PDB file of N, CA, C and O in Angstrom:
ATOM      1  N   MET A   1      28.744 -25.472  10.931  1.00  0.00           N
ATOM      2  CA  MET A   1      29.198 -24.746   9.575  1.00  0.00           C
ATOM      3  C   MET A   1      28.782 -23.403   9.122  1.00  0.00           C
ATOM      4  O   MET A   1      27.576 -23.162   9.181  1.00  0.00           O
ATOM      5  N   ILE A   2      29.632 -22.427   8.652  1.00  0.00           N
ATOM      6  CA  ILE A   2      29.670 -21.097   8.475  1.00  0.00           C
ATOM      7  C   ILE A   2      28.676 -20.952   6.752  1.00  0.00           C
ATOM      8  O   ILE A   2      29.069 -21.438   5.691  1.00  0.00           O
ATOM      9  N   GLU A   3      27.670 -20.340   6.907  1.00  0.00           N
ATOM     10  CA  GLU A   3      26.724 -19.987   5.664  1.00  0.00           C
ATOM     11  C   GLU A   3      27.501 -18.985   4.884  1.00  0.00           C
ATOM     12  O   GLU A   3      27.768 -17.900   5.401  1.00  0.00           O
ATOM     13  N   GLN A   4      27.886 -19.278   3.662  1.00  0.00           N
ATOM     14  CA  GLN A   4      28.319 -18.384   2.585  1.00  0.00           C
ATOM     15  C   GLN A   4      27.373 -17.804   1.876  1.00  0.00           C
ATOM     16  O   GLN A   4      26.658 -18.555   1.213  1.00  0.00           O
ATOM     17  N   LYS A   5      27.107 -16.289   1.823  1.00  0.00           N
ATOM     18  CA  LYS A   5      26.119 -15.551   0.871  1.00  0.00           C
ATOM     19  C   LYS A   5      26.877 -15.173  -0.113  1.00  0.00           C
ATOM     20  O   LYS A   5      28.074 -14.899  -0.207  1.00  0.00           O
ATOM     21  N   LYS A   6      25.584 -15.214  -1.171  1.00  0.00           N
ATOM     22  CA  LYS A   6      26.538 -14.902  -2.630  1.00  0.00           C
ATOM     23  C   LYS A   6      26.626 -13.568  -2.075  1.00  0.00           C
ATOM     24  O   LYS A   6      25.916 -13.175  -1.150  1.00  0.00           O
ATOM     25  N   GLU A   7      27.684 -12.747  -2.772  1.00  0.00           N
ATOM     26  CA  GLU A   7      27.622 -11.390  -2.700  1.00  0.00           C
ATOM     27  C   GLU A   7      27.024 -10.834  -3.778  1.00  0.00           C
ATOM     28  O   GLU A   7      27.134 -11.125  -4.969  1.00  0.00           O
ATOM     29  N   LEU A   8      26.166  -9.731  -3.058  1.00  0.00           N
ATOM     30  CA  LEU A   8      25.730  -9.296  -4.201  1.00  0.00           C
ATOM     31  C   LEU A   8      26.130  -8.096  -5.109  1.00  0.00           C
ATOM     32  O   LEU A   8      26.979  -7.313  -4.684  1.00  0.00           O
ATOM     33  N   SER A   9      25.514  -7.886  -6.458  1.00  0.00           N
ATOM     34  CA  SER A   9      25.908  -6.571  -7.028  1.00  0.00           C
ATOM     35  C   SER A   9      25.418  -4.953  -6.642  1.00  0.00           C
ATOM     36  O   SER A   9      24.426  -4.894  -5.915  1.00  0.00           O
ATOM     37  N   LEU A  10      25.865  -3.997  -6.952  1.00  0.00           N
ATOM     38  CA  LEU A  10      25.684  -3.065  -6.399  1.00  0.00           C
ATOM     39  C   LEU A  10      24.027  -2.531  -6.188  1.00  0.00           C
ATOM     40  O   LEU A  10      23.359  -1.905  -5.365  1.00  0.00           O
ATOM     41  N   LYS A  11      23.863  -3.203  -7.468  1.00  0.00           N
ATOM     42  CA  LYS A  11      22.354  -2.820  -8.271  1.00  0.00           C
ATOM     43  C   LYS A  11      21.247  -3.917  -7.086  1.00  0.00           C
ATOM     44  O   LYS A  11      20.173  -3.560  -6.602  1.00  0.00           O
ATOM     45  N   GLU A  12      21.671  -4.738  -6.957  1.00  0.00           N
ATOM     46  CA  GLU A  12      21.096  -5.948  -6.116  1.00  0.00           C
ATOM     47  C   GLU A  12      20.772  -5.655  -4.812  1.00  0.00           C
ATOM     48  O   GLU A  12      19.768  -5.971  -4.173  1.00  0.00           O
ATOM     49  N   LEU A  13      22.166  -4.733  -4.348  1.00  0.00           N
ATOM     50  CA  LEU A  13      22.188  -4.331  -2.721  1.00  0.00           C
ATOM     51  C   LEU A  13      21.282  -3.453  -2.737  1.00  0.00           C
ATOM     52  O   LEU A  13      20.415  -3.572  -1.871  1.00  0.00           O
ATOM     53  N   GLU A  14      21.163  -2.170  -3.811  1.00  0.00           N
ATOM     54  CA  GLU A  14      20.195  -1.071  -3.732  1.00  0.00           C
ATOM     55  C   GLU A  14      19.166  -1.151  -3.738  1.00  0.00           C
ATOM     56  O   GLU A  14      18.520  -0.389  -3.019  1.00  0.00           O
ATOM     57  N   ALA A  15      18.397  -2.280  -4.694  1.00  0.00           N
ATOM     58  CA  ALA A  15      17.054  -2.629  -4.885  1.00  0.00           C
ATOM     59  C   ALA A  15      16.689  -3.754  -3.226  1.00  0.00           C
ATOM     60  O   ALA A  15      15.593  -3.913  -2.688  1.00  0.00           O
ATOM     61  N   GLU A  16      17.880  -4.275  -2.852  1.00  0.00           N
ATOM     62  CA  GLU A  16      17.013  -4.620  -1.266  1.00  0.00           C
ATOM     63  C   GLU A  16      17.231  -3.808  -0.567  1.00  0.00           C
ATOM     64  O   GLU A  16      16.232  -3.551   0.106  1.00  0.00           O
ATOM     65  N   VAL A  17      18.276  -3.054  -0.273  1.00  0.00           N
ATOM     66  CA  VAL A  17      17.825  -1.766   0.784  1.00  0.00           C
ATOM     67  C   VAL A  17      16.637  -0.889   0.437  1.00  0.00           C
ATOM     68  O   VAL A  17      15.811  -0.619   1.308  1.00  0.00           O
ATOM     69  N   LEU A  18      16.497  -0.350  -1.037  1.00  0.00           N
ATOM     70  CA  LEU A  18      15.106   0.107  -1.019  1.00  0.00           C
ATOM     71  C   LEU A  18      13.949  -0.256  -0.710  1.00  0.00           C
ATOM     72  O   LEU A  18      13.024   0.463  -0.330  1.00  0.00           O
ATOM     73  N   ALA A  19      13.963  -1.671  -0.902  1.00  0.00           N
ATOM     74  CA  ALA A  19      12.590  -2.581  -0.421  1.00  0.00           C
ATOM     75  C   ALA A  19      12.465  -2.537   1.180  1.00  0.00           C
ATOM     76  O   ALA A  19      11.423  -2.349   1.807  1.00  0.00           O
ATOM     77  N   GLU A  20      13.612  -2.728   1.651  1.00  0.00           N
ATOM     78  CA  GLU A  20      13.682  -2.678   3.032  1.00  0.00           C
ATOM     79  C   GLU A  20      12.880  -1.435   3.591  1.00  0.00           C
ATOM     80  O   GLU A  20      11.972  -1.429   4.422  1.00  0.00           O
ATOM     81  N   GLY A  21      13.561  -0.201   2.791  1.00  0.00           N
ATOM     82  CA  GLY A  21      12.957   1.120   3.192  1.00  0.00           C
ATOM     83  C   GLY A  21      11.764   1.751   2.945  1.00  0.00           C
ATOM     84  O   GLY A  21      11.207   2.702   3.493  1.00  0.00           O
ATOM     85  N   ARG A  22      11.407   0.884   1.806  1.00  0.00           N
ATOM     86  CA  ARG A  22       9.544   0.840   1.595  1.00  0.00           C
ATOM     87  C   ARG A  22       8.693   0.383   2.673  1.00  0.00           C
ATOM     88  O   ARG A  22       7.718   0.993   3.110  1.00  0.00           O
ATOM     89  N   GLU A  23       9.103  -0.664   3.044  1.00  0.00           N
ATOM     90  CA  GLU A  23       8.507  -1.654   4.034  1.00  0.00           C
ATOM     91  C   GLU A  23       8.232  -0.757   5.376  1.00  0.00           C
ATOM     92  O   GLU A  23       7.216  -0.292   5.891  1.00  0.00           O
ATOM     93  N   TRP A  24       9.698  -0.739   5.711  1.00  0.00           N
ATOM     94  CA  TRP A  24       9.916   0.516   6.807  1.00  0.00           C
ATOM     95  C   TRP A  24       8.609   1.362   7.140  1.00  0.00           C
ATOM     96  O   TRP A  24       7.786   1.410   8.054  1.00  0.00           O
ATOM     97  N   THR A  25       8.907   2.186   5.586  1.00  0.00           N
ATOM     98  CA  THR A  25       7.963   3.312   5.505  1.00  0.00           C
ATOM     99  C   THR A  25       6.430   2.818   5.456  1.00  0.00           C
ATOM    100  O   THR A  25       5.659   3.645   5.944  1.00  0.00           O
ATOM    101  N   ARG A  26       5.797   1.586   4.944  1.00  0.00           N
ATOM    102  CA  ARG A  26       4.648   1.213   4.570  1.00  0.00           C
ATOM    103  C   ARG A  26       4.045   1.265   6.423  1.00  0.00           C
ATOM    104  O   ARG A  26       3.111   1.865   6.956  1.00  0.00           O
ATOM    105  N   GLN A  27       5.066   0.365   6.937  1.00  0.00           N
ATOM    106  CA  GLN A  27       5.205  -0.093   8.534  1.00  0.00           C
ATOM    107  C   GLN A  27       4.512   0.981   9.549  1.00  0.00           C
ATOM    108  O   GLN A  27       3.517   0.907  10.271  1.00  0.00           O
ATOM    109  N   ARG A  28       5.617   2.179   9.253  1.00  0.00           N
ATOM    110  CA  ARG A  28       5.643   3.173  10.363  1.00  0.00           C
ATOM    111  C   ARG A  28       4.299   4.229   9.675  1.00  0.00           C
ATOM    112  O   ARG A  28       4.068   5.174  10.430  1.00  0.00           O
ATOM    113  N   LEU A  29       3.517   4.211   8.552  1.00  0.00           N
ATOM    114  CA  LEU A  29       2.540   5.129   7.960  1.00  0.00           C
ATOM    115  C   LEU A  29       1.511   4.295   8.563  1.00  0.00           C
ATOM    116  O   LEU A  29       0.400   4.734   8.862  1.00  0.00           O
ATOM    117  N   GLN A  30       1.793   3.377   8.698  1.00  0.00           N
ATOM    118  CA  GLN A  30       0.354   2.681   8.926  1.00  0.00           C
ATOM    119  C   GLN A  30      -0.025   2.792  10.824  1.00  0.00           C
ATOM    120  O   GLN A  30      -1.115   2.912  11.383  1.00  0.00           O
ATOM    121  N   GLN A  31       1.462   2.686  11.448  1.00  0.00           N
ATOM    122  CA  GLN A  31       1.465   3.029  12.635  1.00  0.00           C
ATOM    123  C   GLN A  31       0.670   4.317  12.650  1.00  0.00           C
ATOM    124  O   GLN A  31      -0.533   4.210  12.884  1.00  0.00           O
ATOM    125  N   ARG A  32       1.171   5.510  12.434  1.00  0.00           N
ATOM    126  CA  ARG A  32       0.927   6.824  12.671  1.00  0.00           C
ATOM    127  C   ARG A  32      -0.412   6.937  12.055  1.00  0.00           C
ATOM    128  O   ARG A  32      -1.025   7.753  12.744  1.00  0.00           O
ATOM    129  N   LEU A  33      -1.333   6.419  10.876  1.00  0.00           N
ATOM    130  CA  LEU A  33      -2.635   6.223  10.859  1.00  0.00           C
ATOM    131  C   LEU A  33      -3.164   5.811  11.730  1.00  0.00           C
ATOM    132  O   LEU A  33      -3.942   6.471  12.419  1.00  0.00           O
ATOM    133  N   GLN A  34      -2.857   4.548  11.927  1.00  0.00           N
ATOM    134  CA  GLN A  34      -3.660   3.679  13.181  1.00  0.00           C
ATOM    135  C   GLN A  34      -3.864   4.784  14.703  1.00  0.00           C
ATOM    136  O   GLN A  34      -4.757   4.651  15.540  1.00  0.00           O
ATOM    137  N   THR A  35      -3.153   5.469  14.712  1.00  0.00           N
ATOM    138  CA  THR A  35      -2.596   6.333  16.111  1.00  0.00           C
ATOM    139  C   THR A  35      -3.446   7.332  15.704  1.00  0.00           C
ATOM    140  O   THR A  35      -4.470   7.417  16.381  1.00  0.00           O
ATOM    141  N   GLN A  36      -3.342   8.021  14.906  1.00  0.00           N
ATOM    142  CA  GLN A  36      -4.551   8.984  14.447  1.00  0.00           C
ATOM    143  C   GLN A  36      -5.944   8.419  14.253  1.00  0.00           C
ATOM    144  O   GLN A  36      -6.892   9.203  14.301  1.00  0.00           O
ATOM    145  N   ALA A  37      -6.162   7.075  14.028  1.00  0.00           N
ATOM    146  CA  ALA A  37      -7.840   6.837  13.721  1.00  0.00           C
ATOM    147  C   ALA A  37      -8.331   6.565  15.437  1.00  0.00           C
ATOM    148  O   ALA A  37      -9.424   6.548  16.003  1.00  0.00           O
ATOM    149  N   GLU A  38      -7.311   6.426  15.761  1.00  0.00           N
ATOM    150  CA  GLU A  38      -7.987   5.688  17.349  1.00  0.00           C
ATOM    151  C   GLU A  38      -8.079   7.131  18.288  1.00  0.00           C
ATOM    152  O   GLU A  38      -8.762   7.087  19.312  1.00  0.00           O
ATOM    153  N   GLU A  39      -7.471   8.237  17.966  1.00  0.00           N
ATOM    154  CA  GLU A  39      -7.599   9.314  18.608  1.00  0.00           C
ATOM    155  C   GLU A  39      -8.778   9.698  17.874  1.00  0.00           C
ATOM    156  O   GLU A  39      -9.375  10.521  18.567  1.00  0.00           O
ATOM    157  N   ALA A  40      -9.309   9.514  16.941  1.00  0.00           N
ATOM    158  CA  ALA A  40     -10.450  10.180  16.111  1.00  0.00           C
ATOM    159  C   ALA A  40     -11.438   9.477  16.401  1.00  0.00           C
ATOM    160  O   ALA A  40     -12.528  10.010  16.193  1.00  0.00           O
ATOM    161  N   GLY A  41     -11.438   8.156  16.934  1.00  0.00           N
ATOM    162  CA  GLY A  41     -12.294   7.254  17.538  1.00  0.00           C
ATOM    163  C   GLY A  41     -12.967   6.720  15.811  1.00  0.00           C
ATOM    164  O   GLY A  41     -14.184   6.665  15.633  1.00  0.00           O
ATOM    165  N   ALA A  42     -12.194   6.450  14.941  1.00  0.00           N
ATOM    166  CA  ALA A  42     -12.316   6.138  13.911  1.00  0.00           C
ATOM    167  C   ALA A  42     -11.631   4.863  13.441  1.00  0.00           C
ATOM    168  O   ALA A  42     -10.556   4.541  13.947  1.00  0.00           O
ATOM    169  N   VAL A  43     -12.308   3.987  12.324  1.00  0.00           N
ATOM    170  CA  VAL A  43     -11.338   2.572  12.198  1.00  0.00           C
ATOM    171  C   VAL A  43     -10.707   2.573  11.083  1.00  0.00           C
ATOM    172  O   VAL A  43     -11.220   2.807   9.989  1.00  0.00           O
ATOM    173  N   PHE A  44      -8.899   2.162  11.411  1.00  0.00           N
ATOM    174  CA  PHE A  44      -8.322   2.151  10.173  1.00  0.00           C
ATOM    175  C   PHE A  44      -7.456   0.599   9.965  1.00  0.00           C
ATOM    176  O   PHE A  44      -6.814   0.039  10.854  1.00  0.00           O
ATOM    177  N   PRO A  45      -7.609   0.191   8.790  1.00  0.00           N
ATOM    178  CA  PRO A  45      -8.261   0.757   7.294  1.00  0.00           C
ATOM    179  C   PRO A  45     -10.070   0.540   7.460  1.00  0.00           C
ATOM    180  O   PRO A  45     -10.703  -0.422   7.894  1.00  0.00           O
ATOM    181  N   PRO A  46     -10.447   1.612   7.020  1.00  0.00           N
ATOM    182  CA  PRO A  46     -12.158   2.153   6.795  1.00  0.00           C
ATOM    183  C   PRO A  46     -12.435   0.614   6.287  1.00  0.00           C
ATOM    184  O   PRO A  46     -11.497  -0.162   6.101  1.00  0.00           O
ATOM    185  N   PRO A  47     -13.573   0.307   6.116  1.00  0.00           N
ATOM    186  CA  PRO A  47     -14.124  -1.048   5.763  1.00  0.00           C
ATOM    187  C   PRO A  47     -14.426  -0.416   4.219  1.00  0.00           C
ATOM    188  O   PRO A  47     -14.474   0.776   3.914  1.00  0.00           O
ATOM    189  N   ALA A  48     -14.577  -1.357   3.519  1.00  0.00           N
ATOM    190  CA  ALA A  48     -14.478  -1.333   2.039  1.00  0.00           C
ATOM    191  C   ALA A  48     -16.006  -0.926   1.973  1.00  0.00           C
ATOM    192  O   ALA A  48     -16.821  -0.995   2.893  1.00  0.00           O
ATOM    193  N   THR A  49     -16.260  -0.379   0.362  1.00  0.00           N
ATOM    194  CA  THR A  49     -17.417  -0.086   0.304  1.00  0.00           C
ATOM    195  C   THR A  49     -17.574  -0.643  -1.111  1.00  0.00           C
ATOM    196  O   THR A  49     -16.589  -0.626  -1.849  1.00  0.00           O
ATOM    197  N   PRO A  50     -18.930  -1.215  -1.618  1.00  0.00           N
ATOM    198  CA  PRO A  50     -19.184  -1.670  -2.734  1.00  0.00           C
ATOM    199  C   PRO A  50     -18.852  -0.902  -3.933  1.00  0.00           C
ATOM    200  O   PRO A  50     -19.213   0.237  -3.638  1.00  0.00           O
ATOM    201  N   ALA A  51     -18.270  -0.865  -5.366  1.00  0.00           N
ATOM    202  CA  ALA A  51     -18.510   0.409  -6.077  1.00  0.00           C
ATOM    203  C   ALA A  51     -19.840  -0.081  -6.285  1.00  0.00           C
ATOM    204  O   ALA A  51     -20.316  -1.116  -5.817  1.00  0.00           O
ATOM    205  N   ALA A  52     -20.432   0.812  -7.078  1.00  0.00           N
ATOM    206  CA  ALA A  52     -21.734   1.497  -7.777  1.00  0.00           C
ATOM    207  C   ALA A  52     -21.951   0.275  -9.127  1.00  0.00           C
ATOM    208  O   ALA A  52     -20.990  -0.364  -9.554  1.00  0.00           O
ATOM    209  N   PRO A  53     -23.043   0.147  -9.547  1.00  0.00           N
ATOM    210  CA  PRO A  53     -22.967  -0.845 -10.744  1.00  0.00           C
ATOM    211  C   PRO A  53     -23.009   0.224 -11.947  1.00  0.00           C
ATOM    212  O   PRO A  53     -23.875   1.084 -11.791  1.00  0.00           O
ATOM    213  N   PRO A  54     -22.210   0.336 -13.159  1.00  0.00           N
ATOM    214  CA  PRO A  54     -22.372   1.259 -13.763  1.00  0.00           C
ATOM    215  C   PRO A  54     -23.822   1.660 -14.112  1.00  0.00           C
ATOM    216  O   PRO A  54     -24.642   0.749 -13.993  1.00  0.00           O
ATOM    217  N   ASP A  55     -24.302   2.905 -14.536  1.00  0.00           N
ATOM    218  CA  ASP A  55     -25.439   3.558 -15.000  1.00  0.00           C
ATOM    219  C   ASP A  55     -25.732   2.857 -16.756  1.00  0.00           C
ATOM    220  O   ASP A  55     -25.246   3.452 -17.718  1.00  0.00           O
ATOM    221  N   VAL A  56     -26.331   1.930 -16.895  1.00  0.00           N
ATOM    222  CA  VAL A  56     -26.531   1.502 -18.159  1.00  0.00           C
ATOM    223  C   VAL A  56     -27.566   2.099 -18.725  1.00  0.00           C
ATOM    224  O   VAL A  56     -27.223   2.340 -19.882  1.00  0.00           O
ATOM    225  N   ALA A  57     -28.757   2.509 -18.523  1.00  0.00           N
ATOM    226  CA  ALA A  57     -29.588   3.763 -19.183  1.00  0.00           C
ATOM    227  C   ALA A  57     -29.034   4.905 -19.795  1.00  0.00           C
ATOM    228  O   ALA A  57     -29.401   5.477 -20.821  1.00  0.00           O
ATOM    229  N   HIS A  58     -27.724   5.267 -18.724  1.00  0.00           N
ATOM    230  CA  HIS A  58     -27.471   6.370 -19.468  1.00  0.00           C
ATOM    231  C   HIS A  58     -26.024   6.425 -19.937  1.00  0.00           C
ATOM    232  O   HIS A  58     -25.366   7.450 -19.757  1.00  0.00           O
ATOM    233  N   GLY A  59     -25.478   5.289 -20.568  1.00  0.00           N
ATOM    234  CA  GLY A  59     -24.091   5.036 -20.850  1.00  0.00           C
ATOM    235  C   GLY A  59     -23.504   4.071 -20.393  1.00  0.00           C
ATOM    236  O   GLY A  59     -22.786   3.355 -21.091  1.00  0.00           O
ATOM    237  N   GLY A  60     -23.704   3.886 -19.159  1.00  0.00           N
ATOM    238  CA  GLY A  60     -22.388   2.936 -18.158  1.00  0.00           C
ATOM    239  C   GLY A  60     -21.600   3.662 -18.055  1.00  0.00           C
ATOM    240  O   GLY A  60     -20.520   3.268 -18.493  1.00  0.00           O
ATOM    241  N   GLY A  61     -21.618   5.107 -17.449  1.00  0.00           N
ATOM    242  CA  GLY A  61     -20.661   6.072 -17.123  1.00  0.00           C
ATOM    243  C   GLY A  61     -19.972   6.589 -18.042  1.00  0.00           C
ATOM    244  O   GLY A  61     -19.093   7.353 -17.643  1.00  0.00           O
ATOM    245  N   LYS A  62     -20.070   6.422 -19.307  1.00  0.00           N
ATOM    246  CA  LYS A  62     -19.116   6.982 -20.435  1.00  0.00           C
ATOM    247  C   LYS A  62     -19.933   7.956 -20.790  1.00  0.00           C
ATOM    248  O   LYS A  62     -21.126   7.717 -20.976  1.00  0.00           O
ATOM    249  N   SER A  63     -19.195   9.724 -20.998  1.00  0.00           N
ATOM    250  CA  SER A  63     -19.693  10.304 -21.566  1.00  0.00           C
ATOM    251  C   SER A  63     -20.182  10.597 -22.715  1.00  0.00           C
ATOM    252  O   SER A  63     -19.344  11.161 -23.419  1.00  0.00           O
ATOM    253  N   ASN A  64     -21.351  10.430 -23.289  1.00  0.00           N
ATOM    254  CA  ASN A  64     -21.656  10.754 -24.749  1.00  0.00           C
ATOM    255  C   ASN A  64     -21.627  11.935 -25.242  1.00  0.00           C
ATOM    256  O   ASN A  64     -22.086  12.869 -24.585  1.00  0.00           O
ATOM    257  N   PRO A  65     -21.100  12.125 -26.455  1.00  0.00           N
ATOM    258  CA  PRO A  65     -20.858  13.508 -27.007  1.00  0.00           C
ATOM    259  C   PRO A  65     -22.441  13.843 -27.951  1.00  0.00           C
ATOM    260  O   PRO A  65     -22.592  14.912 -28.544  1.00  0.00           O
TER     261      PRO A  65
END
């Protein structure tokens, strides 16, 4: 049986193609960064570093006038 696809509006078609392009770009960037990291002997993505807790003794990181 032949499956009939719903015809997309131009806006929907544009959104779909743009999403495919963003995904391709993301994958390509990841590949290139991975290659560069391997050449440098680094790890990509870098390990996450925990955020430092706010310094409540000095206003929690907010500037006090």
